[in-house]
C-alpha positions as CSV (number, residue, x, y, z in Angstrom):
1,M,-5.1,10.5,-14.9
2,T,-5.5,13.1,-17.5
3,D,-5.3,16.9,-17.1
4,N,-9.1,17.0,-17.8
5,S,-9.7,14.5,-14.9
6,C,-7.4,16.6,-12.6
7,K,-9.5,19.8,-13.5
8,K,-12.7,18.0,-12.7
9,I,-11.3,16.8,-9.3
10,A,-10.2,20.4,-8.6
11,D,-13.7,21.7,-9.5
12,N,-15.1,19.2,-7.0
13,Y,-12.7,20.4,-4.3
14,Y,-13.7,23.9,-5.0
15,S,-17.3,22.9,-4.3
16,I,-16.4,20.9,-1.2
17,I,-14.5,23.9,0.2
18,T,-17.5,26.1,-0.5
19,Q,-19.8,23.6,1.2
20,L,-17.6,23.7,4.3
21,G,-18.2,27.4,4.6
22,E,-14.8,28.5,3.4
23,N,-14.1,31.0,0.6
24,P,-12.1,29.2,-2.1
25,D,-11.5,32.6,-3.8
26,R,-9.6,34.2,-0.9
27,E,-5.8,34.6,-1.3
28,G,-4.6,31.7,0.7
29,M,-7.1,29.3,-0.9
30,L,-6.9,30.3,-4.6
31,K,-4.8,27.4,-5.7
32,T,-6.0,24.9,-3.1
33,P,-8.5,23.1,-5.2
34,M,-5.9,22.3,-7.9
35,R,-3.2,21.5,-5.3
36,A,-5.6,19.1,-3.6
37,A,-6.5,17.5,-6.9
38,K,-2.8,17.0,-7.8
39,A,-2.2,15.5,-4.3
40,M,-5.1,13.1,-4.7
41,Q,-3.8,12.2,-8.1
42,F,-0.4,11.3,-6.7
43,L,-1.8,9.5,-3.6
44,T,-3.9,7.2,-5.9
45,E,-1.4,6.7,-8.7
46,G,-1.6,3.0,-8.1
47,Y,-4.7,2.8,-10.2
48,D,-2.5,3.8,-13.2
49,Q,0.0,1.0,-12.7
50,T,0.0,-2.7,-13.5
51,L,2.0,-5.5,-11.8
52,D,4.0,-6.1,-15.0
53,E,4.9,-2.4,-15.3
54,V,6.1,-2.3,-11.7
55,I,8.1,-5.5,-11.9
56,N,9.6,-4.4,-15.2
57,N,11.1,-7.9,-16.0
58,A,13.1,-7.9,-12.8
59,I,12.6,-11.7,-12.1
60,F,15.8,-13.7,-12.1
61,E,16.7,-17.4,-12.1
62,S,18.2,-18.5,-8.8
63,D,19.1,-21.7,-7.0
64,N,18.4,-20.0,-3.6
65,D,15.6,-21.9,-1.8
66,Q,15.9,-20.1,1.5
67,M,13.6,-17.4,2.9
68,V,14.0,-13.9,1.4
69,I,12.7,-11.1,3.6
70,L,12.3,-7.4,3.1
71,K,11.1,-5.7,6.3
72,D,10.1,-2.2,7.4
73,I,8.8,-1.1,4.0
74,E,7.2,2.2,4.8
75,F,3.9,2.8,3.1
76,Y,0.9,5.1,3.2
77,S,-2.6,4.6,1.8
78,L,-6.0,6.2,2.0
79,C,-8.8,4.4,3.7
80,E,-11.7,3.7,1.4
81,H,-14.2,4.6,4.0
82,H,-13.1,8.1,5.0
83,L,-10.4,9.0,2.5
84,L,-8.0,9.5,5.4
85,P,-4.5,8.2,5.5
86,F,-3.2,5.1,7.2
87,I,0.5,4.9,7.5
88,G,2.8,2.0,8.5
89,K,5.3,-0.7,7.6
90,C,5.0,-3.8,5.5
91,H,7.1,-6.9,5.9
92,I,7.3,-9.4,3.0
93,A,8.9,-12.8,2.9
94,Y,8.9,-15.5,0.3
95,L,10.5,-18.9,-0.3
96,P,11.9,-19.0,-3.9
97,K,11.3,-21.9,-6.2
98,G,13.9,-21.2,-9.0
99,K,13.2,-17.4,-9.3
100,V,13.8,-14.3,-7.2
101,I,12.4,-10.8,-7.7
102,G,14.5,-7.6,-7.7
103,L,14.6,-6.3,-4.2
104,S,13.1,-2.9,-4.9
105,K,10.2,-4.5,-6.7
106,L,8.8,-5.7,-3.4
107,A,8.6,-2.1,-2.2
108,R,7.2,-1.0,-5.6
109,I,4.5,-3.7,-5.4
110,T,3.6,-2.4,-1.9
111,N,3.4,1.2,-3.2
112,M,1.3,0.2,-6.2
113,F,-1.5,-1.4,-4.1
114,A,-1.1,1.1,-1.2
115,R,-1.7,4.0,-3.6
116,R,-5.3,3.1,-4.1
117,L,-8.3,3.5,-1.9
118,Q,-8.0,0.6,0.5
119,I,-8.6,-1.2,3.7
120,Q,-5.5,-2.7,5.3
121,E,-6.9,-6.3,5.2
122,N,-7.3,-6.3,1.4
123,L,-4.0,-4.5,0.9
124,T,-2.1,-7.2,2.8
125,E,-3.7,-9.9,0.6
126,Q,-3.1,-8.1,-2.6
127,I,0.6,-7.7,-1.9
128,A,0.9,-11.4,-1.0
129,R,-0.9,-12.6,-4.0
130,A,1.1,-10.3,-6.3
131,V,4.4,-11.6,-5.0
132,Q,3.2,-15.2,-5.2
133,S,2.1,-14.8,-8.8
134,S,5.2,-13.0,-9.8
135,V,7.8,-15.6,-8.7
136,D,5.7,-18.7,-8.2
137,A,7.1,-19.0,-4.7
138,R,6.7,-22.0,-2.5
139,G,5.2,-19.6,0.0
140,V,4.7,-15.9,0.8
141,G,4.1,-14.1,4.0
142,V,3.1,-10.5,4.4
143,V,2.6,-8.7,7.7
144,M,1.5,-5.0,7.8
145,E,1.2,-2.7,10.8
146,A,-0.3,0.7,10.5
147,Q,-1.9,3.6,12.3
148,H,-5.2,4.8,10.8
149,M,-6.0,8.5,10.9
150,C,-9.7,7.7,10.6
151,M,-9.3,6.2,14.2
152,M,-6.9,8.9,15.4
153,M,-8.4,12.1,14.1
154,R,-12.2,11.3,14.3
155,G,-14.4,8.6,15.8
156,V,-12.9,7.0,18.8
157,Q,-9.7,9.2,18.6
158,K,-7.3,6.6,19.8
159,Q,-3.7,7.8,19.2
160,S,-1.7,4.7,20.0
161,A,-3.8,2.0,18.4
162,T,-1.9,0.0,15.7
163,M,-3.6,-2.4,13.4
164,K,-1.7,-5.5,12.3
165,T,-2.7,-7.8,9.5
166,S,-1.1,-10.8,7.9
167,M,-1.5,-13.0,4.9
168,M,0.2,-16.4,4.6
169,L,0.3,-18.4,1.4
170,G,1.7,-21.8,0.6
171,T,4.4,-23.0,3.0
172,F,3.9,-20.0,5.3
173,R,0.3,-21.1,5.8
174,T,0.9,-24.9,6.1
175,D,4.2,-25.1,7.9
176,E,4.2,-23.6,11.4
177,R,8.0,-23.6,11.6
178,T,8.3,-21.5,8.5
179,R,5.7,-19.0,9.7
180,A,7.3,-18.8,13.1
181,E,10.7,-18.2,11.6
182,F,9.3,-15.3,9.5
183,L,7.5,-13.8,12.4
184,R,10.6,-14.1,14.6
185,L,12.8,-12.4,12.0
186,I,10.5,-9.4,11.6
187,A,10.0,-8.8,15.3
């Protein structure tokens, strides 16, 4: 995002603050529009990233054919319906077929897609398909669990509700034992 884009977003925040009945020119609010614009820029930096950039050639040959799991990847995203955060954990597993991916890249893939305006269902699928396409795995499983501020702070105001989504590709979809092993290991 360019400095010009950030300035335009700040101008919009100035207008929003005014429309809410607040004075954006009072001392405590003077820098709020630009701070909010920079925060939004950071929270949506996933739009400026590509899968190739995130992976950065960290795909390695390997004879391993056993399940690889990275669990409890913390993430936050903004819901595309209300622009409110949803925050949770992502669990990713894959069955290698001659290639493995650098461990941190699974967290970076999660961040890249999470830092876009999202719904959790699509986010889960995007991560699974990105891992699948990156290593041509025999199968990929992704489970995400999150709390959604749009449900907690407004609307039904349910503080303890947690949404869980999953996406199973390849062997994780077709082999019940593989899927069950993954789900057992992340429990």
